Structure formats: C-alpha cells, structure tokens
PASEBA-1860 file (N, C-alpha, C; in nm, 3 decimals):
! residues 203
1> MKMICSIL> 2.884/-2.949/-3.114/2.900/-2.805/-3.133/2.937/-2.773/-3.279 ~ 3.024/-2.856/-3.338/3.063/-2.835/-3.478/2.943/-2.852/-3.570 ~ 2.856/-2.948/-3.535/2.739/-2.972/-3.618/2.644/-2.853/-3.615 ~ 2.627/-2.792/-3.497/2.539/-2.675/-3.485/2.596/-2.558/-3.564 ~ 2.726/-2.538/-3.557/2.789/-2.429/-3.632/2.775/-2.450/-3.783 ~ 2.786/-2.575/-3.824/2.772/-2.603/-3.968/2.630/-2.579/-4.015 ~ 2.533/-2.612/-3.929/2.393/-2.586/-3.965/2.367/-2.437/-3.979 ~ 2.417/-2.359/-3.885/2.398/-2.214/-3.891/2.467/-2.155/-4.013
9> LLLSLTSC> 2.583/-2.208/-4.048/2.654/-2.160/-4.166/2.575/-2.192/-4.293 ~ 2.520/-2.312/-4.299/2.439/-2.349/-4.414/2.314/-2.263/-4.424 ~ 2.258/-2.227/-4.308/2.141/-2.140/-4.308/2.172/-2.005/-4.368 ~ 2.284/-1.948/-4.327/2.321/-1.816/-4.376/2.354/-1.820/-4.526 ~ 2.421/-1.926/-4.572/2.456/-1.935/-4.713/2.333/-1.958/-4.801 ~ 2.243/-2.045/-4.754/2.126/-2.077/-4.835/2.031/-1.960/-4.842 ~ 2.020/-1.881/-4.734/1.930/-1.766/-4.735/1.975/-1.662/-4.835 ~ 2.103/-1.657/-4.864/2.153/-1.561/-4.962/2.117/-1.605/-5.104
17> VSGAFVVN> 2.108/-1.737/-5.125/2.083/-1.788/-5.259/1.935/-1.789/-5.292 ~ 1.854/-1.838/-5.196/1.712/-1.858/-5.222/1.630/-1.749/-5.154 ~ 1.539/-1.688/-5.230/1.452/-1.585/-5.174/1.308/-1.629/-5.170 ~ 1.275/-1.747/-5.224/1.137/-1.794/-5.228/1.099/-1.870/-5.103 ~ 1.193/-1.908/-5.023/1.166/-1.985/-4.903/1.122/-1.891/-4.790 ~ 1.011/-1.925/-4.724/0.955/-1.838/-4.619/0.927/-1.920/-4.494 ~ 0.963/-1.864/-4.380/0.928/-1.922/-4.250/0.841/-1.821/-4.176 ~ 0.726/-1.866/-4.128/0.636/-1.781/-4.051/0.604/-1.847/-3.918
25> VTQTSSQA> 0.545/-1.768/-3.828/0.503/-1.820/-3.699/0.353/-1.794/-3.684 ~ 0.282/-1.890/-3.626/0.137/-1.876/-3.613/0.099/-1.761/-3.521 ~ 0.169/-1.749/-3.409/0.139/-1.643/-3.312/0.271/-1.583/-3.265 ~ 0.288/-1.454/-3.289/0.415/-1.389/-3.255/0.433/-1.366/-3.106 ~ 0.321/-1.361/-3.031/0.330/-1.337/-2.887/0.223/-1.418/-2.815 ~ 0.263/-1.485/-2.707/0.170/-1.567/-2.630/0.193/-1.542/-2.482 ~ 0.088/-1.567/-2.404/0.098/-1.554/-2.259/0.018/-1.666/-2.194 ~ 0.074/-1.723/-2.088/0.008/-1.833/-2.017/0.055/-1.833/-1.873
33> EENQDITL> -0.016/-1.908/-1.790/0.020/-1.921/-1.650/0.105/-2.047/-1.630 ~ 0.184/-2.046/-1.525/0.266/-2.163/-1.496/0.178/-2.286/-1.470 ~ 0.232/-2.401/-1.505/0.166/-2.531/-1.496/0.061/-2.553/-1.604 ~ 0.038/-2.454/-1.691/-0.050/-2.474/-1.804/0.027/-2.531/-1.923 ~ -0.044/-2.568/-2.029/0.017/-2.619/-2.151/-0.002/-2.518/-2.263 ~ 0.090/-2.521/-2.361/0.081/-2.429/-2.474/0.141/-2.496/-2.597 ~ 0.100/-2.450/-2.714/0.152/-2.502/-2.840/0.216/-2.389/-2.919 ~ 0.342/-2.405/-2.955/0.413/-2.310/-3.042/0.420/-2.371/-3.182
41> EWMFTTRT> 0.391/-2.288/-3.283/0.384/-2.343/-3.419/0.448/-2.249/-3.520 ~ 0.532/-2.307/-3.606/0.593/-2.236/-3.717/0.549/-2.302/-3.848 ~ 0.554/-2.226/-3.957/0.522/-2.278/-4.090/0.634/-2.243/-4.186 ~ 0.665/-2.333/-4.277/0.770/-2.305/-4.376/0.727/-2.359/-4.512 ~ 0.789/-2.305/-4.616/0.757/-2.344/-4.753/0.800/-2.487/-4.780 ~ 0.711/-2.563/-4.841/0.740/-2.704/-4.873/0.734/-2.726/-5.024 ~ 0.798/-2.834/-5.064/0.793/-2.879/-5.203/0.761/-3.028/-5.205 ~ 0.681/-3.068/-5.301/0.641/-3.209/-5.309/0.760/-3.300/-5.338
49> SSSSNSLY> 0.857/-3.248/-5.407/0.972/-3.330/-5.444/1.080/-3.336/-5.336 ~ 1.061/-3.258/-5.229/1.165/-3.253/-5.126/1.158/-3.377/-5.038 ~ 1.270/-3.414/-4.982/1.280/-3.529/-4.894/1.309/-3.482/-4.752 ~ 1.255/-3.558/-4.655/1.279/-3.523/-4.515/1.425/-3.542/-4.477 ~ 1.500/-3.614/-4.557/1.642/-3.634/-4.527/1.723/-3.507/-4.541 ~ 1.667/-3.410/-4.610/1.739/-3.283/-4.627/1.678/-3.172/-4.540 ~ 1.603/-3.211/-4.437/1.536/-3.113/-4.350/1.609/-3.103/-4.217 ~ 1.644/-2.979/-4.183/1.710/-2.949/-4.055/1.627/-2.843/-3.982
57> IYCELFAD> 1.594/-2.868/-3.857/1.518/-2.772/-3.775/1.591/-2.758/-3.642 ~ 1.609/-2.635/-3.603/1.680/-2.608/-3.478/1.603/-2.498/-3.404 ~ 1.537/-2.534/-3.292/1.456/-2.439/-3.216/1.519/-2.419/-3.078 ~ 1.527/-2.293/-3.036/1.591/-2.262/-2.908/1.523/-2.144/-2.842 ~ 1.548/-2.131/-2.712/1.495/-2.023/-2.630/1.607/-1.927/-2.595 ~ 1.579/-1.797/-2.613/1.672/-1.691/-2.573/1.612/-1.622/-2.449 ~ 1.680/-1.636/-2.335/1.632/-1.574/-2.211/1.749/-1.559/-2.115 ~ 1.751/-1.447/-2.044/1.854/-1.421/-1.943/1.996/-1.436/-2.000
65> LKTSVLFH> 2.016/-1.383/-2.119/2.148/-1.380/-2.185/2.204/-1.521/-2.209 ~ 2.117/-1.619/-2.225/2.162/-1.755/-2.257/2.061/-1.820/-2.351 ~ 2.106/-1.926/-2.418/2.020/-1.999/-2.510/2.001/-2.142/-2.461 ~ 1.880/-2.194/-2.484/1.847/-2.331/-2.443/1.776/-2.399/-2.559 ~ 1.827/-2.513/-2.601/1.769/-2.586/-2.712/1.646/-2.663/-2.663 ~ 1.533/-2.647/-2.734/1.415/-2.724/-2.697/1.377/-2.827/-2.803 ~ 1.428/-2.812/-2.928/1.396/-2.910/-3.032/1.504/-2.906/-3.140 ~ 1.547/-3.028/-3.182/1.650/-3.037/-3.285/1.617/-3.154/-3.377
73> LHEGVELP> 1.603/-3.122/-3.506/1.576/-3.225/-3.607/1.690/-3.222/-3.708 ~ 1.757/-3.337/-3.725/1.872/-3.345/-3.814/1.845/-3.450/-3.921 ~ 1.837/-3.403/-4.048/1.807/-3.490/-4.161/1.678/-3.569/-4.138 ~ 1.578/-3.499/-4.082/1.448/-3.559/-4.058/1.438/-3.646/-3.935 ~ 1.546/-3.654/-3.855/1.549/-3.738/-3.736/1.567/-3.649/-3.613 ~ 1.482/-3.670/-3.512/1.492/-3.590/-3.389/1.615/-3.632/-3.309 ~ 1.682/-3.532/-3.253/1.798/-3.555/-3.168/1.764/-3.511/-3.025 ~ 1.705/-3.600/-2.944/1.667/-3.561/-2.808/1.785/-3.528/-2.718
81> ESQYEQFT> 1.903/-3.580/-2.751/2.020/-3.551/-2.668/2.063/-3.404/-2.676 ~ 2.018/-3.334/-2.781/2.051/-3.192/-2.794/1.961/-3.105/-2.706 ~ 1.849/-3.161/-2.662/1.752/-3.084/-2.584/1.806/-3.055/-2.444 ~ 1.785/-2.932/-2.399/1.832/-2.894/-2.266/1.744/-2.958/-2.158 ~ 1.804/-2.977/-2.041/1.734/-3.043/-1.931/1.607/-2.968/-1.890 ~ 1.607/-2.838/-1.911/1.490/-2.757/-1.876/1.363/-2.805/-1.946 ~ 1.378/-2.862/-2.068/1.262/-2.903/-2.146/1.244/-3.056/-2.153 ~ 1.327/-3.128/-2.083/1.320/-3.275/-2.090/1.184/-3.326/-2.043
89> GRVQWDKD> 1.121/-3.405/-2.128/0.991/-3.463/-2.093/0.875/-3.368/-2.101 ~ 0.898/-3.244/-2.144/0.789/-3.146/-2.148/0.759/-3.095/-2.288 ~ 0.834/-3.140/-2.389/0.814/-3.093/-2.526/0.785/-3.212/-2.617 ~ 0.671/-3.206/-2.684/0.632/-3.309/-2.781/0.611/-3.242/-2.917 ~ 0.655/-3.306/-3.024/0.636/-3.247/-3.156/0.543/-3.335/-3.240 ~ 0.469/-3.271/-3.327/0.368/-3.338/-3.408/0.432/-3.379/-3.541 ~ 0.459/-3.508/-3.557/0.524/-3.556/-3.679/0.433/-3.550/-3.801 ~ 0.301/-3.567/-3.780/0.208/-3.577/-3.892/0.198/-3.448/-3.972
97> VLRDGRIR> 0.217/-3.333/-3.907/0.200/-3.206/-3.978/0.332/-3.154/-4.035 ~ 0.442/-3.225/-4.007/0.572/-3.177/-4.054/0.578/-3.178/-4.207 ~ 0.520/-3.280/-4.270/0.524/-3.286/-4.417/0.441/-3.176/-4.482 ~ 0.350/-3.114/-4.402/0.271/-3.002/-4.453/0.340/-2.867/-4.430 ~ 0.463/-2.874/-4.381/0.538/-2.750/-4.357/0.504/-2.685/-4.225 ~ 0.470/-2.764/-4.124/0.436/-2.710/-3.992/0.525/-2.771/-3.885 ~ 0.579/-2.685/-3.801/0.656/-2.728/-3.684/0.568/-2.698/-3.563 ~ 0.512/-2.801/-3.506/0.418/-2.784/-3.395/0.478/-2.848/-3.270
105> LHMSRLRI> 0.510/-2.762/-3.172/0.572/-2.807/-3.047/0.474/-2.785/-2.932 ~ 0.443/-2.893/-2.862/0.353/-2.886/-2.747/0.437/-2.884/-2.620 ~ 0.423/-2.776/-2.543/0.496/-2.761/-2.417/0.398/-2.777/-2.301 ~ 0.432/-2.863/-2.207/0.344/-2.889/-2.092/0.409/-2.841/-1.964 ~ 0.325/-2.820/-1.863/0.370/-2.780/-1.729/0.466/-2.661/-1.736 ~ 0.416/-2.552/-1.790/0.500/-2.433/-1.809/0.559/-2.385/-1.677 ~ 0.679/-2.328/-1.689/0.749/-2.269/-1.575/0.774/-2.122/-1.602 ~ 0.805/-2.050/-1.495/0.832/-1.907/-1.510/0.954/-1.885/-1.599
113> NDSGVYRC> 1.057/-1.972/-1.586/1.178/-1.953/-1.665/1.162/-1.998/-1.810 ~ 1.041/-2.041/-1.850/1.015/-2.069/-1.992/0.986/-1.940/-2.069 ~ 0.976/-1.829/-1.999/0.951/-1.701/-2.066/1.073/-1.659/-2.148 ~ 1.047/-1.598/-2.262/1.157/-1.549/-2.345/1.121/-1.551/-2.492 ~ 1.224/-1.543/-2.575/1.209/-1.542/-2.721/1.246/-1.678/-2.777 ~ 1.155/-1.735/-2.854/1.177/-1.865/-2.916/1.201/-1.846/-3.067 ~ 1.305/-1.909/-3.115/1.338/-1.901/-3.258/1.358/-2.040/-3.316 ~ 1.300/-2.060/-3.432/1.320/-2.186/-3.505/1.390/-2.155/-3.637
121> DVLTGYGS> 1.505/-2.218/-3.658/1.578/-2.210/-3.784/1.545/-2.334/-3.867 ~ 1.510/-2.311/-3.992/1.472/-2.421/-4.081/1.565/-2.420/-4.202 ~ 1.621/-2.535/-4.233/1.710/-2.549/-4.347/1.663/-2.667/-4.433 ~ 1.642/-2.640/-4.560/1.602/-2.744/-4.656/1.696/-2.740/-4.776 ~ 1.674/-2.833/-4.870/1.757/-2.835/-4.990/1.722/-2.724/-5.086 ~ 1.612/-2.652/-5.063/1.569/-2.546/-5.155/1.556/-2.410/-5.088 ~ 1.601/-2.399/-4.963/1.598/-2.268/-4.897/1.608/-2.280/-4.747 ~ 1.619/-2.167/-4.681/1.630/-2.164/-4.535/1.573/-2.034/-4.482
129> GSRICRLK> 1.543/-2.034/-4.356/1.491/-1.913/-4.292/1.466/-1.937/-4.145 ~ 1.424/-1.834/-4.075/1.396/-1.844/-3.932/1.291/-1.741/-3.894 ~ 1.228/-1.763/-3.781/1.128/-1.671/-3.730/1.122/-1.687/-3.579 ~ 1.090/-1.576/-3.510/1.085/-1.577/-3.363/0.942/-1.553/-3.314 ~ 0.918/-1.596/-3.191/0.794/-1.563/-3.121/0.828/-1.545/-2.973 ~ 0.742/-1.476/-2.904/0.766/-1.445/-2.762/0.663/-1.515/-2.674 ~ 0.710/-1.563/-2.561/0.623/-1.629/-2.465/0.648/-1.570/-2.326 ~ 0.539/-1.536/-2.260/0.547/-1.484/-2.124/0.467/-1.576/-2.032
137> VTAAADEP> 0.535/-1.631/-1.933/0.470/-1.720/-1.838/0.458/-1.647/-1.705 ~ 0.336/-1.633/-1.657/0.311/-1.562/-1.531/0.279/-1.661/-1.420 ~ 0.291/-1.612/-1.298/0.261/-1.697/-1.182/0.113/-1.732/-1.181 ~ 0.085/-1.852/-1.133/-0.055/-1.897/-1.127/-0.132/-1.811/-1.029 ~ -0.253/-1.778/-1.068/-0.338/-1.696/-0.981/-0.377/-1.774/-0.858 ~ -0.381/-1.703/-0.743/-0.420/-1.767/-0.618/-0.567/-1.805/-0.624 ~ -0.597/-1.918/-0.560/-0.736/-1.961/-0.554/-0.815/-1.866/-0.466 ~ -0.937/-1.832/-0.510/-1.018/-1.739/-0.428/-1.049/-1.799/-0.292
145> KPPRPTMR> -1.032/-1.718/-0.189/-1.059/-1.764/-0.053/-1.208/-1.758/-0.026 ~ -1.259/-1.855/0.050/-1.403/-1.851/0.081/-1.436/-1.729/0.165 ~ -1.551/-1.666/0.143/-1.586/-1.545/0.219/-1.606/-1.578/0.366 ~ -1.565/-1.486/0.450/-1.580/-1.505/0.593/-1.727/-1.488/0.632 ~ -1.774/-1.572/0.724/-1.915/-1.557/0.765/-1.937/-1.426/0.839 ~ -2.041/-1.356/0.802/-2.071/-1.229/0.867/-2.141/-1.254/1.000 ~ -2.105/-1.173/1.099/-2.164/-1.186/1.232/-2.301/-1.121/1.230 ~ -2.402/-1.203/1.251/-2.538/-1.151/1.256/-2.571/-1.105/1.398
153> PQPERPTM> -2.639/-0.992/1.410/-2.674/-0.945/1.546/-2.772/-1.042/1.612 ~ -2.747/-1.066/1.739/-2.833/-1.156/1.814/-2.967/-1.088/1.841 ~ -3.076/-1.161/1.821/-3.207/-1.099/1.847/-3.225/-1.069/1.994 ~ -3.289/-0.956/2.022/-3.313/-0.916/2.160/-3.412/-1.011/2.225 ~ -3.382/-1.044/2.350/-3.473/-1.133/2.423/-3.597/-1.055/2.466 ~ -3.712/-1.112/2.444/-3.835/-1.038/2.482/-3.845/-1.024/2.633 ~ -3.887/-0.905/2.677/-3.906/-0.880/2.820/-4.029/-0.956/2.870 ~ -4.013/-1.007/2.988/-4.121/-1.085/3.048/-4.229/-0.992/3.098
161> RPQPESRG> -4.345/-1.007/3.043/-4.461/-0.928/3.087/-4.555/-1.016/3.169 ~ -4.616/-0.962/3.267/-4.708/-1.043/3.350/-4.824/-1.094/3.267 ~ -4.852/-1.220/3.282/-4.963/-1.282/3.211/-5.095/-1.241/3.278 ~ -5.205/-1.256/3.202/-5.335/-1.221/3.261/-5.367/-1.297/3.388 ~ -5.323/-1.425/3.398/-5.351/-1.503/3.519/-5.283/-1.443/3.639 ~ -5.152/-1.403/3.621/-5.081/-1.345/3.735/-5.142/-1.212/3.776 ~ -5.193/-1.138/3.677/-5.260/-1.012/3.712/-5.383/-1.037/3.800 ~ -5.458/-1.145/3.764/-5.578/-1.177/3.843/-5.543/-1.217/3.985
169> RIGLYVGL> -5.435/-1.292/4.000/-5.394/-1.333/4.134/-5.353/-1.213/4.219 ~ -5.279/-1.123/4.158/-5.236/-1.004/4.233/-5.358/-0.924/4.280 ~ -5.457/-0.912/4.191/-5.578/-0.837/4.230/-5.653/-0.905/4.344 ~ -5.653/-1.040/4.340/-5.720/-1.114/4.446/-5.651/-1.092/4.579 ~ -5.516/-1.097/4.577/-5.441/-1.075/4.701/-5.466/-0.934/4.756 ~ -5.465/-0.839/4.670/-5.489/-0.700/4.715/-5.628/-0.686/4.776 ~ -5.724/-0.754/4.710/-5.862/-0.745/4.763/-5.875/-0.809/4.900 ~ -5.810/-0.922/4.919/-5.816/-0.988/5.050/-5.752/-0.904/5.158
177> IAALLVLC> -5.636/-0.845/5.124/-5.568/-0.762/5.224/-5.655/-0.642/5.260 ~ -5.718/-0.584/5.160/-5.806/-0.468/5.188/-5.925/-0.509/5.276 ~ -5.980/-0.629/5.247/-6.095/-0.674/5.328/-6.054/-0.698/5.473 ~ -5.933/-0.758/5.491/-5.884/-0.780/5.626/-5.862/-0.649/5.699 ~ -5.811/-0.550/5.630/-5.789/-0.419/5.694/-5.922/-0.357/5.735 ~ -6.022/-0.369/5.649/-6.154/-0.314/5.681/-6.216/-0.386/5.801 ~ -6.196/-0.520/5.801/-6.249/-0.599/5.911/-6.183/-0.561/6.043 ~ -6.050/-0.546/6.040/-5.977/-0.507/6.162/-6.021/-0.369/6.210
185> AGLCFAFL> -6.040/-0.280/6.114/-6.082/-0.145/6.151/-6.222/-0.148/6.213 ~ -6.309/-0.234/6.158/-6.445/-0.245/6.214/-6.444/-0.302/6.354 ~ -6.363/-0.404/6.378/-6.354/-0.464/6.509/-6.299/-0.364/6.610 ~ -6.195/-0.289/6.568/-6.139/-0.188/6.660/-6.244/-0.082/6.695 ~ -6.319/-0.043/6.594/-6.421/0.060/6.617/-6.530/0.008/6.710 ~ -6.569/-0.120/6.689/-6.674/-0.178/6.777/-6.623/-0.192/6.920 ~ -6.494/-0.231/6.933/-6.437/-0.244/7.067/-6.432/-0.109/7.138 ~ -6.390/-0.008/7.067/-6.384/0.125/7.128/-6.524/0.175/7.166
193> LSFTRRLS> -6.618/0.145/7.083/-6.754/0.192/7.110/-6.812/0.125/7.234 ~ -6.791/-0.007/7.248/-6.841/-0.077/7.366/-6.768/-0.033/7.492 ~ -6.640/-0.002/7.478/-6.561/0.041/7.593/-6.608/0.176/7.643 ~ -6.638/0.264/7.555/-6.686/0.398/7.596/-6.824/0.389/7.657 ~ -6.910/0.300/7.613/-7.044/0.285/7.670/-7.033/0.233/7.814 ~ -6.947/0.133/7.836/-6.928/0.083/7.971/-6.875/0.191/8.065 ~ -6.783/0.269/8.013/-6.723/0.374/8.094/-6.827/0.476/8.133 ~ -6.912/0.509/8.042/-7.017/0.611/8.072/-7.121/0.557/8.170
201> VRI> -7.150/0.431/8.168/-7.249/0.371/8.260/-7.194/0.376/8.401 ~ -7.071/0.346/8.425/-7.010/0.349/8.556/-7.009/0.489/8.614 ~ -6.989/0.588/8.531/-6.984/0.724/8.579/-7.126/0.769/8.615
END
C-alpha cells in the first residue's frame, strides 16, 4: 500500500514539472459481449536514452465505487501479486511493444463485471501522465432458435367414382332384370289368354 501511495505521489509531482510527457489511449470507448476477448491499449512518450528500470505503470478498473488492479509494472518488472483475483489468468501484456511506448493489455473471457472505467498511470524519469477508457460488457446474445415446422394442410382424399367396368356391369344387371320382367309378363298374359279361351269353349 505504501508503494502504491508513493507511486501516485511521484506521478503528481512529476506531472507538475514536465509538460512534454503525453499519455493517450487508442480507443476511449469499447463494447463487447461476455466470453469474448478484447485488447486495451495506451501510448506514452518515449525517449531513446530512457531505461525500463525507471518505468512504472499502474492500471486499474473503477466500477461500483471500488477499484481493481489489473496490471502493475514496477521498475520495468511486472508484479502479478498486485493483480486482483477478478483478472487472474485473464490479462496478458505485450512486452515487445512496451519499448515503443505502448501498453497493450489483452483481456480474455470477458465478464459483465469487467465493465467500467480503466485508467493507466505511467511514470518515467522524464515525465508522467494518465488516461482513461471505458469498457461495456453486455450479455451474450441468445442463439437463434430453429424455426418451428409449419403444419401443411392434408390433401383431400379423392372421392371414389365408379369405373367404366362397374358401370357396364350395372347396365347388364338392369337389362337382365328388365328382360325377366318382360318374360314374366308375357307368360302371365299367355296364361290368362289360354284360360279365357277354355272358359269360353265350356260355356
């Protein structure tokens, strides 16, 4: 705690002395979904004659009225023990670009509580400064549900119509019945006629 206070004090004192030192941020506002990855990047003024032993970087998150340290570099050496548990194993920094005046922090598997204001304080032997950026992490979008199958109307069953063969059979049956009726009528008529002739002969 004393070391952090001393760093902040040095930052405030050095900023009053040096006005040529500048700290900028690549993107002032970012938005991503949870479980995605993102890169936060700051830039600061460098000098060829400067040594990494005089470089102090302190990056933290301001959210819900509390602060959480995500990266701490002391005299050019990373101090992982200063990092809060919230960021353990999820923050990687790019050492190769640090000598070019870039602080590049890769955050993986974002969480909703990673949302907030991020500030990096930079202290060197020739100046100091700080800059903030904002990150908003939203809930992951739900996967689209497969469309429900539409109910197709069932085709109407065709009505059974009599085939030509069945029509022919019906006609044949009707013809036979008619012939039988005619035959019966003829026989009855012949019987009646013979009966009346016999009756008239007797009389």
